[in-house]
Steps between C-alpha positions, in 0.01 A plus 500: 500500500486171661315177445239415756273192549148597449172380644208628284175503700153665480591720793704813565753510784576844641825592671480412876178294437491142628292225327476119531568295196430139427777352289387194305648503151840319482674785316404743776591249772842511337503888492397530865730219608800680351395826667463321835857349458665822390296761681446671161185672392267425210289731291127488533322645197125534422380279220161425344355413165666811349847381610773599743518867604828695462523597868528289803635478860785298644367251752674337797388187676458598867356169620424146376153433646468133394685243288321204331655160425447564122707821507217742524536779766324788655715810544480860612668765287574862541529752221827686462616739227326550164648400165422555132492187287708573194502161325401150579790253483512111458704215636332413816181296575345814653463854352804729515560854370742783481392765735595844609413679831235760522608804701273775654532860415584754771137589551392432860149520627412810714452464875131591441441229246673249724271597792193485275600145372557368842171652623311336222666169562410520867143580407481196274641280781225619734225449245611139426597407851855415378792454733759543232791714627538858373845586357675802636493840329871464440482165329701473184263504204199550726275469186593134451488425875139628504378350176654163587261481802176532304338295223553671167430393142810406298475812261513728807800324639670499163442879474669545836795281397555705184496831677837638597371797707419426863305824505267382216480149656385631834235716326381187309498293822279771655248463206508124536443523875211732455337262250562208745345702782186572296471136408546390866226748603261357240566149604459578867172692425364199306595267778323717756191521293497124440532441879183694559322343194476855354266618769522731793451310825322672785573408850 
């Protein structure tokens, strides 16, 4: 167990996922400042009205996008390894906690499941006109690499964080991609109908 500085936010960061953060509270300016000085990571944990969840992701600052005169900053962070929050601790201006790493079981996804997941992801890219890059089939923890490239509700991302089987995570990502594809098709169909005012136009 080790003590880790925590940043509770209403978002879930997946391993390999990159997200921008706006740092404005003084206590988190202090946390991020220390991480920038030392190169250490901090823990990003999902928090809402129900409190802080017991699982999170280590985050590393990859880039400082902007600094303001009052200490506020915009940063880009990347998700690293997962941890389980065992106990909140005190003594600092920001949240801290005793954490333990979360390790995967030896349960890899099958080549067929990997191919299916990549195919679904590529189909979603085509439907949405996205130019986001496609991770390679041999990417470590492909499930996180794919899920981190699409918009997902926090509950789905927390479910992925908690799962220690890559095989089960890839299966779940396939289900999420199928749902996203169906949604994208509905949105595109509605947009096409709106463009024609709901009527068939004859040349």
